[in-house]
TILOTOR-141143 format. One line per field, with one value per residue (C-alpha): residue number from 1; x, y, z. Coordinates in steps of 0.05 Angstrom, whole numbers, plus 5000, padded with zeros to 4 digits. Each point is the difference from the previous one (the first is absolute). Example, Ala and Ser with C-alpha at 12.3 -4.5 7.8 and 13.67 -1.06 7.14 Angstrom:
seq: [1_2]
east: [5246_5027]
north: [4910_5069]
up: [5156_4987]
END
This chain:
seq: [1_2_3_4_5_6_7_8_9_10_11_12_13_14_15_16_17_18_19_20_21_22_23_24_25_26_27_28_29_30_31_32_33_34_35_36_37_38_39_40_41_42_43_44_45_46_47_48_49_50_51_52_53_54_55_56_57_58_59_60_61_62_63_64_65_66_67_68_69_70_71_72_73_74_75_76_77_78_79_80_81_82_83_84_85_86_87_88_89_90_91_92_93_94_95_96_97_98_99_100_101_102_103_104_105_106_107_108_109_110_111_112]
east: [1771_5065_5043_4934_5007_4967_4955_4975_5003_4950_4947_5007_4981_4943_4965_5017_4960_4942_4993_5008_4928_4943_4944_5043_5021_4922_4991_5051_4968_4938_5021_5035_4931_4982_5001_4958_4969_5021_4932_4994_5078_4976_4934_5031_5058_4960_5033_4975_5013_5046_5047_4998_5015_5065_5024_4991_5043_5056_4994_4997_5059_5040_4973_4962_4933_4980_4933_4964_4935_4946_4940_4986_5035_5072_5015_5071_5034_5063_5063_5054_4972_5071_4979_4949_5068_5035_4935_4996_5066_5000_4926_5034_5062_4956_4955_5068_5018_4933_5002_5071_4980_4936_5044_5044_4946_4969_5061_5019_4928_5017_5063_4960]
north: [2252_4998_5019_5016_5057_5063_4978_4934_5048_5049_4938_4975_5067_5007_4934_5024_5069_4960_4971_5067_5016_4979_4992_4953_4952_4999_4991_4934_4980_4995_4970_4942_4977_4991_5045_5059_5050_5073_5021_4949_5014_5083_4973_4958_5057_5057_5037_5019_4958_5046_5001_4929_4995_5039_4956_4944_5025_5013_4929_4981_5034_4970_4925_4993_4984_4976_5023_4956_5025_4951_5027_5084_4976_5003_4965_5002_4953_4993_4991_4990_4960_5011_5078_4962_4969_5071_5038_4946_5010_5073_4991_4956_5046_5055_4959_4983_5071_5024_4942_5026_5068_4992_4955_5058_5044_4956_4988_5073_5018_4942_5045_5053]
up: [5924_5005_4936_4972_4941_5003_4950_5042_5062_4962_4980_5082_5017_4949_5026_5065_4987_4962_5069_5041_4988_5056_4943_4955_5066_5012_4921_4998_5074_4961_4941_5049_5009_4929_4938_4988_4953_5002_5023_5056_5025_4996_5045_5043_5011_5003_4947_4928_4943_4968_5069_5000_4926_5006_5064_4960_4950_5041_5030_4936_4975_5047_4991_5062_4971_4928_4958_4966_4946_4999_4957_5014_5069_5031_5060_5038_5037_5040_4948_5051_5069_5029_5015_5062_5026_4999_5032_5054_5014_5011_5039_5047_5008_5013_5047_5034_5009_5025_5056_5022_4998_5051_5049_5002_5006_5061_5028_5003_5031_5058_5022_5014]
END
């Protein structure tokens, strides 16, 4: 991110903002396995179709998913598979932080 102009940093922030909502992460995780219709995603997420459609719009705006019309149905799939590398990196970092915190907590209990 070094030396990026403000406009580019704004785009980066919008990308991360799209990833900052748990339902959108759930949608991306479901689309990791296969493409889906909005109704399928809504059922799998336990959300309304309108809510999932709104989330898909945000993800599509950031280039994370793409929509393909087939007859009367619209299917969504991942447009940028690199998002999974980013998510895996963040999940690994969080898991490591949680493990270190658990170790520290266990060490604290041992000193009592």
